[in-house]
KOLTI-100328 format. One record per residue (C-alpha): residue number from 0; residue in one letter; chain; z, x, y. Coordinates in nm, 2 decimals. Each point is the difference from the previous one (the first is absolute). Example, Ala and Ser with C-alpha at 12.3 -4.5 7.8 and 13.67 -1.06 7.14 Angstrom:
% KOLTI-100328
n:0, res:a, chain:A, c3:0.78, c1:1.23, c2:-0.45
n:1, res:s, chain:A, c3:-0.07, c1:0.14, c2:0.34
***
This chain:
% KOLTI-100328
n:0, res:m, chain:A, c3:0.00, c1:0.00, c2:0.00
n:1, res:n, chain:A, c3:-0.10, c1:0.14, c2:0.34
n:2, res:f, chain:A, c3:0.25, c1:-0.01, c2:0.28
n:3, res:d, chain:A, c3:-0.14, c1:-0.13, c2:0.32
n:4, res:w, chain:A, c3:0.13, c1:0.24, c2:0.27
n:5, res:t, chain:A, c3:-0.19, c1:-0.17, c2:0.28
n:6, res:k, chain:A, c3:0.22, c1:-0.31, c2:-0.04
n:7, res:y, chain:A, c3:0.29, c1:0.20, c2:0.14
n:8, res:f, chain:A, c3:-0.16, c1:0.28, c2:0.20
n:9, res:n, chain:A, c3:-0.24, c1:-0.18, c2:0.22
n:10, res:a, chain:A, c3:-0.07, c1:0.05, c2:0.37
n:11, res:e, chain:A, c3:0.26, c1:-0.25, c2:0.11
n:12, res:t, chain:A, c3:0.28, c1:0.16, c2:-0.21
n:13, res:i, chain:A, c3:-0.09, c1:0.35, c2:0.13
n:14, res:e, chain:A, c3:0.00, c1:-0.12, c2:0.35
n:15, res:k, chain:A, c3:0.34, c1:-0.16, c2:-0.04
n:16, res:a, chain:A, c3:0.14, c1:0.31, c2:-0.16
n:17, res:l, chain:A, c3:-0.13, c1:0.21, c2:0.29
n:18, res:r, chain:A, c3:0.15, c1:-0.24, c2:0.25
n:19, res:i, chain:A, c3:0.34, c1:0.01, c2:-0.17
n:20, res:g, chain:A, c3:-0.01, c1:0.38, c2:-0.01
n:21, res:i, chain:A, c3:-0.08, c1:0.02, c2:0.37
n:22, res:i, chain:A, c3:0.28, c1:-0.25, c2:0.08
n:23, res:l, chain:A, c3:0.24, c1:0.21, c2:-0.21
n:24, res:v, chain:A, c3:-0.09, c1:0.33, c2:0.16
n:25, res:v, chain:A, c3:0.00, c1:-0.14, c2:0.36
n:26, res:g, chain:A, c3:0.33, c1:-0.18, c2:-0.07
n:27, res:i, chain:A, c3:0.17, c1:0.32, c2:-0.13
n:28, res:i, chain:A, c3:-0.13, c1:0.19, c2:0.31
n:29, res:i, chain:A, c3:0.14, c1:-0.27, c2:0.23
n:30, res:i, chain:A, c3:0.34, c1:0.00, c2:-0.17
n:31, res:t, chain:A, c3:0.02, c1:0.38, c2:0.03
n:32, res:l, chain:A, c3:-0.10, c1:-0.02, c2:0.37
n:33, res:l, chain:A, c3:0.26, c1:-0.27, c2:0.06
n:34, res:g, chain:A, c3:0.27, c1:0.23, c2:-0.13
n:35, res:l, chain:A, c3:-0.11, c1:0.28, c2:0.23
n:36, res:i, chain:A, c3:-0.02, c1:-0.23, c2:0.30
n:37, res:l, chain:A, c3:0.35, c1:-0.14, c2:-0.07
n:38, res:k, chain:A, c3:0.15, c1:0.35, c2:0.00
n:39, res:k, chain:A, c3:-0.13, c1:0.05, c2:0.35
n:40, res:l, chain:A, c3:0.07, c1:-0.34, c2:0.14
n:41, res:l, chain:A, c3:0.35, c1:-0.06, c2:-0.12
n:42, res:p, chain:A, c3:0.27, c1:0.10, c2:0.26
n:43, res:q, chain:A, c3:0.18, c1:0.33, c2:-0.06
n:44, res:k, chain:A, c3:0.33, c1:-0.17, c2:0.05
n:45, res:l, chain:A, c3:-0.04, c1:-0.20, c2:-0.32
n:46, res:s, chain:A, c3:0.18, c1:0.14, c2:-0.30
n:47, res:q, chain:A, c3:-0.18, c1:0.14, c2:-0.30
n:48, res:q, chain:A, c3:0.12, c1:-0.29, c2:-0.21
n:49, res:r, chain:A, c3:-0.15, c1:-0.26, c2:0.23
n:50, res:k, chain:A, c3:-0.33, c1:0.19, c2:0.03
n:51, res:m, chain:A, c3:-0.02, c1:0.01, c2:-0.38
n:52, res:i, chain:A, c3:0.07, c1:-0.37, c2:-0.03
n:53, res:i, chain:A, c3:-0.27, c1:-0.09, c2:0.26
n:54, res:n, chain:A, c3:-0.25, c1:0.24, c2:-0.15
n:55, res:r, chain:A, c3:0.05, c1:-0.14, c2:-0.35
n:56, res:f, chain:A, c3:-0.02, c1:-0.36, c2:0.12
n:57, res:v, chain:A, c3:-0.33, c1:0.07, c2:0.17
n:58, res:r, chain:A, c3:-0.14, c1:0.19, c2:-0.30
n:59, res:y, chain:A, c3:0.10, c1:-0.26, c2:-0.26
n:60, res:s, chain:A, c3:-0.14, c1:-0.28, c2:0.22
n:61, res:a, chain:A, c3:-0.33, c1:0.18, c2:0.04
n:62, res:i, chain:A, c3:-0.01, c1:0.06, c2:-0.38
n:63, res:v, chain:A, c3:0.06, c1:-0.38, c2:-0.07
n:64, res:i, chain:A, c3:-0.28, c1:-0.09, c2:0.25
n:65, res:l, chain:A, c3:-0.24, c1:0.25, c2:-0.17
n:66, res:f, chain:A, c3:0.08, c1:-0.14, c2:-0.34
n:67, res:s, chain:A, c3:-0.06, c1:-0.35, c2:0.12
n:68, res:v, chain:A, c3:-0.34, c1:0.09, c2:0.14
n:69, res:i, chain:A, c3:-0.10, c1:0.17, c2:-0.32
n:70, res:v, chain:A, c3:0.11, c1:-0.30, c2:-0.21
n:71, res:s, chain:A, c3:-0.20, c1:-0.24, c2:0.22
n:72, res:e, chain:A, c3:-0.31, c1:0.22, c2:-0.05
n:73, res:l, chain:A, c3:0.05, c1:-0.02, c2:-0.37
n:74, res:n, chain:A, c3:0.03, c1:-0.38, c2:0.01
n:75, res:i, chain:A, c3:0.31, c1:0.00, c2:-0.21
n:76, res:n, chain:A, c3:0.21, c1:-0.32, c2:-0.04
n:77, res:l, chain:A, c3:0.34, c1:0.10, c2:0.16
n:78, res:a, chain:A, c3:0.17, c1:-0.31, c2:-0.13
n:79, res:a, chain:A, c3:-0.01, c1:0.11, c2:-0.36
n:80, res:i, chain:A, c3:0.11, c1:0.35, c2:0.10
n:81, res:f, chain:A, c3:0.30, c1:-0.13, c2:0.20
n:82, res:g, chain:A, c3:0.10, c1:-0.23, c2:-0.28
n:83, res:a, chain:A, c3:0.00, c1:0.29, c2:-0.25
n:84, res:a, chain:A, c3:0.18, c1:0.22, c2:0.25
n:85, res:g, chain:A, c3:0.27, c1:-0.27, c2:0.05
n:86, res:v, chain:A, c3:0.07, c1:-0.01, c2:-0.38
n:87, res:i, chain:A, c3:0.00, c1:0.38, c2:-0.02
n:88, res:g, chain:A, c3:0.22, c1:0.02, c2:0.31
n:89, res:i, chain:A, c3:0.26, c1:-0.21, c2:-0.16
n:90, res:v, chain:A, c3:0.00, c1:0.21, c2:-0.32
n:91, res:v, chain:A, c3:0.02, c1:0.32, c2:0.20
n:92, res:g, chain:A, c3:0.27, c1:-0.14, c2:0.23
n:93, res:v, chain:A, c3:0.23, c1:-0.08, c2:-0.29
n:94, res:a, chain:A, c3:-0.06, c1:0.33, c2:-0.16
n:95, res:s, chain:A, c3:0.05, c1:0.20, c2:0.32
n:96, res:q, chain:A, c3:0.32, c1:-0.15, c2:0.16
n:97, res:t, chain:A, c3:0.12, c1:0.35, c2:0.08
n:98, res:s, chain:A, c3:-0.31, c1:0.08, c2:0.20
n:99, res:i, chain:A, c3:0.03, c1:-0.33, c2:0.19
n:100, res:g, chain:A, c3:0.37, c1:0.09, c2:0.08
n:101, res:n, chain:A, c3:-0.12, c1:0.34, c2:0.13
n:102, res:i, chain:A, c3:-0.26, c1:-0.17, c2:0.23
n:103, res:v, chain:A, c3:0.25, c1:-0.25, c2:0.14
n:104, res:s, chain:A, c3:0.25, c1:0.28, c2:0.05
n:105, res:g, chain:A, c3:-0.26, c1:0.20, c2:0.18
n:106, res:f, chain:A, c3:-0.05, c1:-0.28, c2:0.26
n:107, res:f, chain:A, c3:0.37, c1:-0.02, c2:0.06
n:108, res:m, chain:A, c3:0.02, c1:0.38, c2:0.03
n:109, res:v, chain:A, c3:-0.28, c1:0.02, c2:0.25
n:110, res:s, chain:A, c3:0.14, c1:-0.28, c2:0.21
n:111, res:e, chain:A, c3:0.34, c1:0.17, c2:0.01
n:112, res:k, chain:A, c3:-0.15, c1:0.32, c2:0.14
n:113, res:s, chain:A, c3:0.28, c1:0.21, c2:-0.15
n:114, res:f, chain:A, c3:-0.23, c1:0.30, c2:-0.02
n:115, res:e, chain:A, c3:-0.36, c1:0.09, c2:0.07
n:116, res:i, chain:A, c3:-0.25, c1:0.26, c2:-0.12
n:117, res:g, chain:A, c3:0.12, c1:0.35, c2:0.09
n:118, res:d, chain:A, c3:0.37, c1:-0.09, c2:0.00
n:119, res:q, chain:A, c3:0.24, c1:0.20, c2:-0.21
n:120, res:i, chain:A, c3:0.20, c1:-0.24, c2:-0.22
n:121, res:r, chain:A, c3:0.27, c1:0.02, c2:-0.28
n:122, res:i, chain:A, c3:0.00, c1:-0.25, c2:-0.29
n:123, res:g, chain:A, c3:0.28, c1:0.07, c2:-0.24
n:124, res:d, chain:A, c3:-0.02, c1:0.37, c2:-0.08
n:125, res:k, chain:A, c3:-0.37, c1:0.03, c2:0.10
n:126, res:t, chain:A, c3:-0.09, c1:0.13, c2:0.35
n:127, res:g, chain:A, c3:-0.34, c1:0.06, c2:0.15
n:128, res:v, chain:A, c3:-0.26, c1:-0.10, c2:0.26
n:129, res:v, chain:A, c3:-0.17, c1:-0.34, c2:-0.03
n:130, res:y, chain:A, c3:-0.36, c1:0.08, c2:-0.10
n:131, res:s, chain:A, c3:-0.14, c1:-0.35, c2:-0.04
n:132, res:i, chain:A, c3:0.11, c1:-0.37, c2:-0.02
n:133, res:d, chain:A, c3:-0.21, c1:-0.19, c2:-0.25
n:134, res:l, chain:A, c3:-0.02, c1:-0.35, c2:-0.14
n:135, res:l, chain:A, c3:0.22, c1:0.08, c2:-0.31
n:136, res:s, chain:A, c3:0.19, c1:0.31, c2:0.10
n:137, res:i, chain:A, c3:0.07, c1:0.27, c2:0.25
n:138, res:k, chain:A, c3:-0.08, c1:0.36, c2:-0.05
n:139, res:i, chain:A, c3:0.23, c1:0.28, c2:0.12
n:140, res:k, chain:A, c3:-0.08, c1:0.37, c2:0.04
n:141, res:t, chain:A, c3:0.30, c1:0.20, c2:-0.10
n:142, res:f, chain:A, c3:0.10, c1:0.33, c2:0.16
n:143, res:d, chain:A, c3:-0.12, c1:0.19, c2:-0.31
n:144, res:n, chain:A, c3:-0.34, c1:-0.16, c2:0.05
n:145, res:l, chain:A, c3:0.01, c1:-0.26, c2:-0.27
n:146, res:l, chain:A, c3:-0.13, c1:-0.35, c2:0.03
n:147, res:l, chain:A, c3:0.26, c1:-0.26, c2:-0.09
n:148, res:r, chain:A, c3:-0.10, c1:-0.37, c2:-0.06
n:149, res:i, chain:A, c3:0.28, c1:-0.26, c2:0.04
n:150, res:p, chain:A, c3:-0.08, c1:-0.38, c2:-0.06
n:151, res:n, chain:A, c3:0.06, c1:-0.22, c2:0.30
n:152, res:q, chain:A, c3:0.24, c1:-0.22, c2:-0.20
n:153, res:t, chain:A, c3:0.22, c1:0.31, c2:-0.06
n:154, res:v, chain:A, c3:-0.02, c1:0.10, c2:0.37
n:155, res:i, chain:A, c3:0.09, c1:-0.35, c2:0.13
n:156, res:s, chain:A, c3:0.31, c1:-0.02, c2:-0.23
n:157, res:s, chain:A, c3:0.12, c1:0.35, c2:0.07
n:158, res:e, chain:A, c3:0.19, c1:0.17, c2:0.28
n:159, res:v, chain:A, c3:-0.26, c1:0.17, c2:0.22
n:160, res:i, chain:A, c3:0.11, c1:0.27, c2:0.25
n:161, res:n, chain:A, c3:-0.26, c1:0.08, c2:0.27
n:162, res:v, chain:A, c3:0.09, c1:0.35, c2:0.10
n:163, res:t, chain:A, c3:-0.25, c1:0.04, c2:0.28
n:164, res:r, chain:A, c3:0.01, c1:-0.35, c2:0.16
n:165, res:f, chain:A, c3:0.18, c1:0.13, c2:0.31
n:166, res:p, chain:A, c3:-0.09, c1:0.31, c2:0.20
n:167, res:v, chain:A, c3:0.35, c1:0.15, c2:0.00
n:168, res:r, chain:A, c3:0.21, c1:0.07, c2:-0.31
n:169, res:r, chain:A, c3:0.34, c1:0.15, c2:-0.08
n:170, res:l, chain:A, c3:0.04, c1:0.28, c2:-0.25
n:171, res:d, chain:A, c3:0.35, c1:0.02, c2:-0.17
n:172, res:f, chain:A, c3:0.16, c1:0.32, c2:-0.13
n:173, res:d, chain:A, c3:0.30, c1:-0.03, c2:-0.23
n:174, res:l, chain:A, c3:0.22, c1:0.31, c2:0.07
n:175, res:s, chain:A, c3:0.34, c1:0.12, c2:-0.11
n:176, res:v, chain:A, c3:0.24, c1:0.25, c2:0.17
n:177, res:a, chain:A, c3:0.32, c1:0.16, c2:-0.13
n:178, res:y, chain:A, c3:0.34, c1:-0.16, c2:0.08
n:179, res:k, chain:A, c3:0.10, c1:0.30, c2:0.21
n:180, res:e, chain:A, c3:-0.28, c1:-0.05, c2:0.26
n:181, res:n, chain:A, c3:0.06, c1:-0.13, c2:0.35
n:182, res:l, chain:A, c3:-0.19, c1:-0.33, c2:0.00
n:183, res:e, chain:A, c3:-0.05, c1:0.01, c2:0.37
n:184, res:v, chain:A, c3:-0.18, c1:0.33, c2:-0.03
n:185, res:v, chain:A, c3:-0.21, c1:-0.14, c2:-0.29
n:186, res:k, chain:A, c3:-0.10, c1:-0.30, c2:0.21
n:187, res:q, chain:A, c3:-0.09, c1:0.22, c2:0.30
n:188, res:t, chain:A, c3:-0.21, c1:0.23, c2:-0.22
n:189, res:l, chain:A, c3:-0.20, c1:-0.29, c2:-0.14
n:190, res:e, chain:A, c3:-0.06, c1:-0.14, c2:0.35
n:191, res:e, chain:A, c3:-0.13, c1:0.34, c2:0.10
n:192, res:v, chain:A, c3:-0.24, c1:0.01, c2:-0.30
n:193, res:a, chain:A, c3:-0.15, c1:-0.34, c2:0.10
n:194, res:m, chain:A, c3:-0.02, c1:0.10, c2:0.37
n:195, res:r, chain:A, c3:-0.18, c1:0.33, c2:-0.06
n:196, res:n, chain:A, c3:-0.26, c1:-0.14, c2:-0.24
n:197, res:p, chain:A, c3:-0.30, c1:-0.11, c2:0.20
n:198, res:l, chain:A, c3:-0.10, c1:-0.26, c2:-0.26
n:199, res:c, chain:A, c3:0.33, c1:-0.19, c2:0.01
n:200, res:l, chain:A, c3:0.02, c1:-0.28, c2:0.26
n:201, res:d, chain:A, c3:0.27, c1:-0.02, c2:0.27
n:202, res:e, chain:A, c3:-0.02, c1:-0.38, c2:-0.01
n:203, res:p, chain:A, c3:0.13, c1:-0.15, c2:-0.23
n:204, res:e, chain:A, c3:0.27, c1:0.26, c2:-0.02
n:205, res:p, chain:A, c3:0.08, c1:0.19, c2:-0.33
n:206, res:i, chain:A, c3:0.25, c1:-0.17, c2:-0.23
n:207, res:i, chain:A, c3:0.30, c1:0.19, c2:-0.13
n:208, res:v, chain:A, c3:0.24, c1:-0.18, c2:-0.23
n:209, res:f, chain:A, c3:0.29, c1:0.14, c2:-0.20
n:210, res:k, chain:A, c3:-0.04, c1:-0.20, c2:-0.31
n:211, res:a, chain:A, c3:0.27, c1:0.09, c2:-0.26
n:212, res:f, chain:A, c3:0.25, c1:0.26, c2:-0.13
n:213, res:g, chain:A, c3:-0.19, c1:0.13, c2:-0.30
n:214, res:d, chain:A, c3:0.12, c1:0.20, c2:-0.30
n:215, res:s, chain:A, c3:-0.11, c1:0.33, c2:0.15
n:216, res:g, chain:A, c3:-0.04, c1:-0.07, c2:0.37
n:217, res:i, chain:A, c3:-0.05, c1:-0.26, c2:0.28
n:218, res:s, chain:A, c3:-0.32, c1:-0.20, c2:-0.03
n:219, res:i, chain:A, c3:-0.21, c1:-0.03, c2:0.32
n:220, res:l, chain:A, c3:-0.30, c1:-0.21, c2:0.08
n:221, res:f, chain:A, c3:-0.23, c1:0.17, c2:0.26
n:222, res:g, chain:A, c3:-0.30, c1:-0.21, c2:0.11
n:223, res:v, chain:A, c3:-0.28, c1:0.10, c2:0.25
n:224, res:w, chain:A, c3:-0.27, c1:-0.21, c2:0.15
n:225, res:f, chain:A, c3:-0.36, c1:0.11, c2:0.00
n:226, res:e, chain:A, c3:-0.36, c1:-0.12, c2:0.02
n:227, res:r, chain:A, c3:-0.12, c1:-0.11, c2:-0.34
n:228, res:t, chain:A, c3:-0.29, c1:0.24, c2:-0.01
n:229, res:n, chain:A, c3:0.23, c1:0.30, c2:0.00
n:230, res:y, chain:A, c3:0.20, c1:-0.09, c2:-0.31
n:231, res:l, chain:A, c3:-0.05, c1:0.32, c2:-0.20
n:232, res:k, chain:A, c3:0.03, c1:0.23, c2:0.30
n:233, res:v, chain:A, c3:0.33, c1:-0.16, c2:0.11
n:234, res:k, chain:A, c3:0.14, c1:0.00, c2:-0.35
n:235, res:n, chain:A, c3:-0.07, c1:0.37, c2:-0.06
n:236, res:s, chain:A, c3:0.08, c1:0.13, c2:0.34
n:237, res:v, chain:A, c3:0.33, c1:-0.19, c2:0.04
n:238, res:f, chain:A, c3:0.11, c1:0.10, c2:-0.35
n:239, res:m, chain:A, c3:-0.05, c1:0.37, c2:0.07
n:240, res:e, chain:A, c3:0.16, c1:-0.03, c2:0.35
n:241, res:i, chain:A, c3:0.32, c1:-0.16, c2:-0.14
n:242, res:k, chain:A, c3:0.04, c1:0.27, c2:-0.26
n:243, res:e, chain:A, c3:-0.05, c1:0.28, c2:0.26
n:244, res:a, chain:A, c3:0.23, c1:-0.17, c2:0.26
n:245, res:f, chain:A, c3:0.28, c1:-0.04, c2:-0.26
n:246, res:k, chain:A, c3:-0.04, c1:0.37, c2:-0.10
n:247, res:q, chain:A, c3:0.03, c1:0.11, c2:0.36
n:248, res:k, chain:A, c3:0.30, c1:-0.21, c2:0.07
n:249, res:g, chain:A, c3:0.16, c1:0.10, c2:-0.33
n:250, res:i, chain:A, c3:0.01, c1:-0.37, c2:-0.12
n:251, res:e, chain:A, c3:0.04, c1:-0.01, c2:-0.37
n:252, res:i, chain:A, c3:-0.22, c1:-0.23, c2:-0.21
n:253, res:p, chain:A, c3:0.23, c1:-0.05, c2:-0.31
n:254, res:f, chain:A, c3:-0.11, c1:0.00, c2:-0.36
n:255, res:p, chain:A, c3:0.17, c1:-0.19, c2:-0.28
n:256, res:h, chain:A, c3:0.32, c1:0.16, c2:-0.12
n:257, res:v, chain:A, c3:0.29, c1:-0.10, c2:-0.23
n:258, res:s, chain:A, c3:0.37, c1:0.07, c2:0.07
n:259, res:i, chain:A, c3:0.22, c1:0.02, c2:-0.31
n:260, res:y, chain:A, c3:0.35, c1:-0.15, c2:0.03
n:261, res:t, chain:A, c3:0.25, c1:0.05, c2:-0.29
n:262, res:g, chain:A, c3:0.31, c1:-0.17, c2:0.14
n:263, res:d, chain:A, c3:0.32, c1:0.11, c2:0.19
n:264, res:i, chain:A, c3:0.17, c1:0.17, c2:-0.30
n:265, res:t, chain:A, c3:-0.30, c1:0.21, c2:-0.11
n:266, res:k, chain:A, c3:-0.02, c1:0.33, c2:0.19
n:267, res:p, chain:A, c3:-0.33, c1:0.08, c2:0.18
n:268, res:f, chain:A, c3:-0.27, c1:0.17, c2:-0.20
n:269, res:p, chain:A, c3:-0.01, c1:0.37, c2:0.08
n:270, res:v, chain:A, c3:-0.32, c1:0.11, c2:0.17
n:271, res:e, chain:A, c3:-0.09, c1:0.37, c2:-0.02
n:272, res:i, chain:A, c3:-0.30, c1:0.15, c2:0.17
n:273, res:k, chain:A, c3:-0.14, c1:0.31, c2:-0.15
n:274, res:e, chain:A, c3:-0.27, c1:0.22, c2:0.15
n:275, res:k, chain:A, c3:-0.29, c1:0.12, c2:-0.21
n:276, res:a, chain:A, c3:0.02, c1:0.37, c2:-0.11
***
């Protein structure tokens, strides 16, 4: 039996295929140009997150329009397609309740504006910079250059700390000094450290709190304020300056030690120091 190719590959079919191909190519070029134009037209004051949402909305809308034009050229009955899509949608919806929860959580998350692209956030024990905010998850770039994906449902139900939301931060140092030290001298020394460091802000003032009588010394909280972009520089410089200042003033940073007590009746243990030959 001979197959009649002319029945399917006639002039009308070829013309329709060419027309659809031209529409597809032109549509892709227009969608690409729209993305480039949007990047230039959107105000600079808009956040990266809002720019991304607008860009995706325009792109997806253009893709839907292009798809509709191609379908109309093919003379396909959309009613049957939509009916089948409805049945498939119900099956998929029941099977993907987690994905739907992530999508809904994503809308709540975006509306709250707790963080945006480029912010440094902490979720549980994970810390990094927000790389993207997608339909089902957010992606974080960790400080050791790893990409971490966290589902939106997990984010919306967890405690999220936005480290870089405000331009000024406070960095706390937990210190300890020996019991023999003059606390007024210690306080003055820490104030001088904060005053001499050019990265530490004068306003708000540094915080010095004598926290507790510890096992080996007195615990102190020393907090300095700084611009958020200088975190590593402030941490390293203040750390070294505290150590050097304590060394110059003769302030002892104690290390854990144990005192042995044997009661009133027992005589003290004899201690004898011998020099090496």
